[in-house]
C-alpha positions in Angstrom: -13.9 -9.5 8.9 -16.4 -8.1 6.5 -18.6 -5.1 6.5 -21.1 -3.6 4.0 -20.0 -0.1 3.1 -22.2 1.9 0.7 -23.8 -1.3 -0.3 -20.4 -2.9 -1.2 -18.7 -5.8 0.7 -15.4 -4.8 2.2 -12.9 -7.2 3.9 -10.7 -5.8 6.6 -8.9 -6.5 9.9 -9.0 -4.3 12.9 -6.8 -4.7 16.0 -5.6 -2.7 19.0 -6.5 0.7 20.4 -5.1 4.2 20.3 -4.1 6.2 17.3 -5.7 4.9 14.1 -3.1 3.3 11.7 -4.6 2.5 8.3 -2.5 -0.1 6.3 -3.2 0.0 2.5 -1.8 -2.9 0.5 -0.1 -2.8 -2.8 -0.8 -4.5 -6.2 -1.9 -7.2 -6.9 -2.1 -8.1 -3.2 -4.5 -7.9 -0.3 -4.5 -7.1 3.4 -2.8 -10.4 4.3 0.6 -8.8 3.4 0.1 -6.8 6.7 -0.5 -9.8 9.0 2.8 -9.3 10.8 1.9 -5.6 11.2 -1.6 -6.0 12.7 -0.2 -8.6 15.1 3.0 -6.6 15.9 1.7 -3.1 16.0 -1.7 -3.6 17.7 -0.2 -2.8 21.1 0.9 0.7 19.9 -1.9 1.7 17.6 -5.5 1.0 16.4 -4.6 -0.9 13.2 -7.1 -1.1 10.4 -6.1 -3.1 7.3 -8.7 -3.1 4.4 -8.8 -5.0 1.2 -9.0 -2.6 -1.7 -11.9 -3.2 -4.1 -11.4 -6.3 -6.3 -8.8 -7.8 -3.9 -9.1 -10.1 -1.0 -12.6 -10.2 0.4 -13.6 -6.8 -1.0 -16.2 -6.6 -3.8 -15.4 -5.0 -7.1 -17.8 -2.5 -8.6 -18.0 -2.4 -12.4 -17.1 1.3 -12.7 -14.1 3.4 -13.8 -11.4 3.3 -11.1 -9.0 6.0 -10.1 -6.5 6.2 -7.2 -9.0 8.7 -5.7 -11.7 6.0 -5.9 -9.6 3.8 -3.5 -9.0 6.8 -1.2 -12.8 7.4 -1.1 -13.3 3.7 -0.2 -10.9 4.0 2.7 -12.7 7.1 4.0 -16.1 5.4 3.7 -14.8 2.4 5.6 -13.4 4.5 8.4 -16.7 6.4 8.6 -18.5 3.1 8.8 -16.3 1.9 11.6 -16.9 5.2 13.5 -13.3 6.4 13.1 -13.4 10.1 12.6 -10.2 11.3 14.2 -7.1 12.0 12.1 -5.2 8.7 11.3 -1.8 7.6 10.2 -2.2 6.5 6.6 0.3 3.9 5.6 0.5 2.6 2.0 2.6 0.0 0.3 3.5 0.5 -3.4 0.1 1.1 -5.0 -1.2 1.7 -1.5 1.2 4.6 -1.3 -0.4 6.1 -4.3 -3.7 5.7 -2.6 -2.4 7.2 0.7 -1.2 10.3 -1.2 -4.6 10.5 -3.0 -6.2 10.3 0.5 -4.1 13.1 1.7 -5.2 15.3 -1.3 -8.9 14.6 -0.6 -9.0 14.4 3.2 -6.0 16.4 4.5 -7.9 17.1 7.8 -8.1 13.3 8.4 -4.3 12.7 8.1 -2.1 12.9 11.2 0.9 11.4 9.4 2.0 9.2 6.5 4.0 6.0 6.2 5.1 5.5 2.6 6.5 2.0 2.0 8.4 1.1 -1.2 6.4 3.5 -3.3 7.0 6.8 -5.2 5.3 10.2 -5.7 5.9 10.6 -9.4 3.4 9.6 -12.1 4.0 6.8 -14.6 6.4 7.5 -17.5 5.2 6.8 -21.0 7.1 3.5 -20.8 5.4 2.8 -17.5 2.0 3.5 -19.0 2.7 1.1 -21.8 3.7 -1.6 -19.3 0.4 -1.1 -17.5 -1.6 -1.5 -20.8 0.4 -4.6 -21.6 -0.4 -6.2 -18.2 -4.1 -5.3 -18.6 -4.0 -7.4 -21.8 -2.2 -10.2 -20.0 -4.7 -10.2 -17.1 -7.7 -10.3 -19.5 -6.2 -13.1 -21.6 -4.4 -15.3 -19.0 -5.8 -14.2 -15.6 -4.2 -13.5 -12.2 -1.9 -16.5 -12.4 0.1 -14.9 -15.2 0.3 -11.5 -13.4 1.7 -13.3 -10.3 4.2 -15.3 -12.3 5.5 -12.1 -13.9 5.8 -10.1 -10.7 7.1 -12.6 -8.1 10.8 -12.5 -9.1 10.6 -8.7 -8.9 9.1 -8.1 -5.5 11.6 -9.9 -3.3 15.2 -9.4 -2.5 17.4 -12.0 -4.2 18.2 -13.5 -0.7 14.5 -13.8 0.2 13.5 -15.3 -3.2 16.2 -17.9 -2.9 16.1 -18.8 0.8 12.4 -18.4 1.8 10.2 -20.4 -0.5 7.3 -20.4 2.0 7.1 -16.6 1.9 7.3 -16.6 -1.9 4.6 -19.2 -2.1 2.4 -17.1 0.3 2.8 -14.0 -1.8 2.0 -16.0 -4.9 -1.2 -17.3 -3.4 -2.2 -13.8 -2.4 -1.6 -12.5 -6.0 -3.4 -15.4 -7.6 -6.5 -14.7 -5.5 -7.0 -11.2 -7.0 -10.0 -10.8 -9.4 -9.3 -9.9 -13.0 -11.6 -6.9 -12.8 -9.7 -5.8 -9.7 -6.4 -6.2 -11.4 -7.6 -4.3 -14.5 -9.1 -1.5 -12.4 -5.9 -1.1 -10.4 -3.6 -1.1 -13.4 -5.8 1.6 -15.1 -5.8 3.7 -11.9 -2.0 3.4 -11.5 -1.4 4.2 -15.2 -3.5 7.4 -15.0 -2.5 8.6 -11.5 -1.3 12.2 -11.1 2.1 13.2 -9.8 1.9 13.5 -6.0 5.1 15.4 -5.4 3.2 18.7 -4.9 0.9 16.9 -2.4 3.9 16.0 -0.3 5.4 19.5 -0.6 2.3 20.9 1.0 2.2 18.4 3.8 3.7 19.5 7.1 2.8 16.5 9.3 5.3 13.8 10.0 6.1 11.3 7.2 8.0 8.0 7.4 9.4 6.6 4.2 10.4 3.0 4.3 12.6 1.6 1.5 13.9 -1.9 0.7 17.6 -1.9 0.1 17.1 -4.5 -2.7 13.8 -3.1 -4.2 13.9 -3.7 -7.9 10.7 -1.7 -8.6 11.3 1.5 -6.6 14.7 3.2 -6.9 16.7 4.9 -4.2 16.2 8.1 -6.1 12.4 7.7 -5.8 12.8 7.4 -2.1 15.1 10.4 -1.8 12.7 12.5 -4.0 9.9 11.8 -1.6 12.1 12.7 1.4 13.0 16.0 -0.2 9.4 16.8 -1.0 8.0 15.8 2.5 9.9 18.3 4.6 9.0 16.7 7.9 10.1 13.2 6.9 12.4 10.4 7.9 13.8 7.8 5.4 14.5 4.3 6.7 16.1 1.7 4.4 15.7 -1.9 5.4 18.6 -4.3 4.5 17.8 -7.6 2.8 14.4 -6.4 1.8 12.9 -5.9 -1.6 9.5 -4.5 -2.7 7.6 -6.6 -0.1 9.6 -5.2 2.8 6.8 -5.5 5.4 6.6 -9.3 4.7 10.4 -9.8 4.2 11.6 -7.9 7.3 8.5 -7.7 9.5 10.4 -7.1 12.8 12.6 -4.3 11.3 9.5 -2.8 9.6 7.4 -2.8 12.8 10.3 -1.3 14.8 10.6 1.6 12.3 6.8 2.2 12.5 6.8 1.9 16.3 9.6 4.5 16.6 7.7 6.8 14.2 4.5 6.5 16.2 6.4 7.3 19.4 7.7 10.6 17.9 4.1 11.6 17.2 3.2 11.3 20.9 6.3 13.0 22.2 
């Protein structure tokens, strides 16, 4: 589906009823990584999965982009859809950075967090240099080169070797990203603030989902978030890498369903 939000085209999917559950995708992906979630969780929540600007069907605006920009985009979409009650904000990887930025800007609109294969800390100097390098790659060689560089890192070794269809699907999603969208996202991630303090101040329930074989986010990253978010639960999915919701959709959906049930009890 598409909707015009503040004069900008936004792609999204919306399924189910009940507590709003907003699924924010990672980089350089789009809302299609959540297909198994909007299908599998629509009987327990009102699932909204947007494309971030420059990805999927969402239009990119030629303007400086920060993680707070994406958070504002999410709020504007929910307003346009008439969703004003507090929501569960779920973010994967870069989407986790956006979720934490959303919490900073709109704490009254957050009933809970689901942080998936992400981290609260800011980029190191080495990490910032890597973002700048990839900005150059994207500008020179396009989305295909970014996809080729990332694919081996986002799956568990077992998935990468035994599920070529899923790997090909992820590759197509990455290749569909616009170069301006990629550059904007890399810049935003490079310059994002540390969100540890944001989690320390958050008292609502938080679910942290890790992939046991995640090559991009360490177990220490996950434990640090758990320690910061005092009302939190950490679930580690076996045989899952960075793309845990796609690799282990049933286990992921079960973890989120159980989390949602605790909010209602």
